[in-house]
N, C-alpha and C positions, 0 to 999 in steps of 0.2 A: 766347059772349063770349071773346076772346083771353084766354089765361093771361099773366100779366105776373107774371115770377118775380125774385127778388133775394136775394142773400145778405145776411143782417143779423147784426150782431155782438151777442150779449147782454152784459148788464150785466157788467163785470168782477168783481163781488163773487159771481157766480154765480146771483143772486137776480133775479127778473123779477116785474113786478105779475101777479099771480094772472089777473085777466081780460084780460091781455095775451098771455102764454106759459103756459097751463095744464100743470103736470107737466113742467116743463123738469128733466131731469135734471142732477145734478151731474157737472161734467166737459166738457159742451159749450160752446164757444165761439161757434159760429155756427150759424145755420140759414138753410134757404131759405123764404122766405114767398111766397105768391100774393098780391100786392098788388091784383088785381083781385077776389079774395075778401074784401079787408080788410087793413090794415096788418100785423095779427099771425097770420094765417093761415098757420100753419106747414104745409109739405107734406115737409119732411124736415130731419133732424138732421146736422149734418155732423161727421164725424169722420175724422182720418187715420189710414190702415192703415199701420202702421210695419213696415220691414223687420226682418230679423234684428238689425241694428246699430242699432235703436232710431232716435232723432230725429237724432243726427249723420248716421248713414247715409240718412236721408230727405232731409236738407237738402243733403247732397253730390250725390245723385242729382237733386235738384231744380233744381240749376244746369244741368244737361244736358236739362232739358225733363220730366223723369219725376214723375210724378203717382201717388197711388194713396190713395184715400178711399172712405169708405163712406157712403151716405146713408140712414139709419135712418129708418123709417116711424113710431117711436113714441121717446119718450124713455128707455124702459127698455131699449132695444136687444133687443128681442124680434123684430123682423121688419126683414129688409133691405129697402128700396125698390129701391136699386140699389148697384151698386160698381162703381167706375172704376179700372182698372190700366192700365199701361203696356206696350205691346208693343214698342215700340223708341224711342229717344231718343238724340240726338246730331246734330251737324251742323247744327243749326237746324232740324231736323225731328224731330217727335213723333208718335206714333202711340198711340192708346188706345182700349180697348174697354169698354162699359159692358154689363154683364150684370144680370139681374133677380134677384129674390129666390128664384126656382126654379133657377137655373142656365141660363136663356135669353139668348142675344145679343141685346141691345135694338139696338146699333147701335154705330157706331165714330166717332171723330173723328181728324181729322190737322190739326197746326198746323206752318205751314212759316213760320218767323220771316223778318221782312224783311231784304232785304239777304244773303240765305243761299243765293243763287242761284237762287232761285225768283220773285225780283220785288222791287219797291220797298216793297211794304206787306206786312204780316201776312196770310197767306191761312189760313183755318179751312175745311175741309171736314167736313160732317156727313152720315154714311150711316146711315139707320135701316133695319133688317131690313124689306125687301120694300116699300120705298118709294124714290122718285128721291133720288139723291144731290144735295146742296145745296152750295153753295160760297159764301164771301163774303170780303171784304178789308176790314181795319181802315182805317176813314177813307176820305176821299174824295181824289183826287189834288189837287184845288183847296185842299182846306184842309191839306194836308201842306205844299204849297208855300209856302202863306202862312205857315204856323206856323215853317217853317224859315227863310223870309226875315226874320222877326222874332225869331230865336232870341236875337241879341244883347242885345236888350231883355229877354227873359225871364232872360237870365244877370244882367243888372244888377239885375233885381228879386230875383232869388234871392239875390245877395250883399248887396243891401240889407236883406233879411228877416234874414239871419244877424245883422245888427248891431242890427237895431230890434227883433226878436223878433215881426214881424208881415209881412204882405205873402203874397202867393200866387201861384206861378208857374203861368199858364195850361198846362193838360196838353194833350198831342197829340190829334188828332183820334181818338176812339174808337169811333164807330159803326160797326157791322157789320150788313149786310143779306144774307141768305142767299138765293140764288135757285137755284132747281130749274125748269126749263122757262120756263114763262111765269108762274110765281107765286114769292112770296117768303114762305116758310113761318115763317121766323125772323128775329128782328131783336134787336140788342145796342143799347141807348141809351146815351146819355152818362151817364144817371142811373144806371148800373150795372145797368140791368133786361133781361131777356130776355124779348121777346114772342113767345108762340107764335101766330102768325096762322092758319096752317092746322088743321084739325079733326083730320087725321090725324097730327099730331105726338104721340109719346108723350110724356106729362108727365114721366115718369122720365128721359126722354133729355133733355128740354128743362131739368129741375133739374140733372143732371150737367153738361150744358153751360155754365149759368148758373154753377157751382161752378168748373169747370175755366178758364173764361176770366178769373173774379175772381182766381184763384191767378196769374194772370199779369199782375196789375196792375204798372203802372211804378213806378219807383223813386219818383216823386211819390204813390202810391196805397198802399194798404194791403191786400196779398196776406193771405189769411184763413188759408193753411196755413204760413206762414214763421217760427210762433213757435219758442222755442229750448227751450220747456218742455212 
C-alpha cells in the first residue's frame, strides 16, 4: 500500500486527545502523519533546527530558501528519524540534504523557483541514494494558464473578502508528480499530501519531502515553519 504523508498541526493549547496522538511532547507544533495507516498515525515530530542567531536568523535565511529542521522519531526527542539541512540557497535555487539518524545520507532535494531562469514552473528534484533521480513540476501548464487568465477575478474576490470577512481566493495549481524513467515514484496532491507510490522510496525521505514542500506554502497557505516564536 502506498504511504500517504501529511503535515498536521497540533492543537494550539499543546494538548491532543490521548487516543489520537499519544505521548505528544510539549513544544511540538506539527507532526507528519501517514494517513494511509490512519488519520493520527504519527511517523515524525517536526522541529526547526535554529542557527546561532535563533528564530530571527532562521526567518531571515528562510526568505532566500534556506530550511533546517529535525524529524524526531519519538516525542521525547530520543531518536532522530532524519535531519534536513540546506547546502546552498539563493537566486531562486535551493539545495538540501537529508541525513539519517546514524549520520547516513538518505538523499537530496533541489528546488528551482518558477521564473528564476529555470522555467515557468517551480521544479523539485529528488535524489535518493542509490536510486533514480526524480523530477517534478508544480502544477500543469494548462491549469496555470487558466488560473492566470482568471487572476483579475481572484483579486476581486480577495478585496471583497477583506470587507466582508469571508470568501476564499482559489490557490494556484499545486500538484507535483515526480517522474523517474517510466514511473512516478512520488506525488504531491492538492490536499497537501505526498504519496510514495514506489516501494523503494525511503519513507524518511518522503517525510522530509512532505515537510519541506509544505514549508514553501504560498501566501494563501500556512507554512509550518514560519512562526516567530
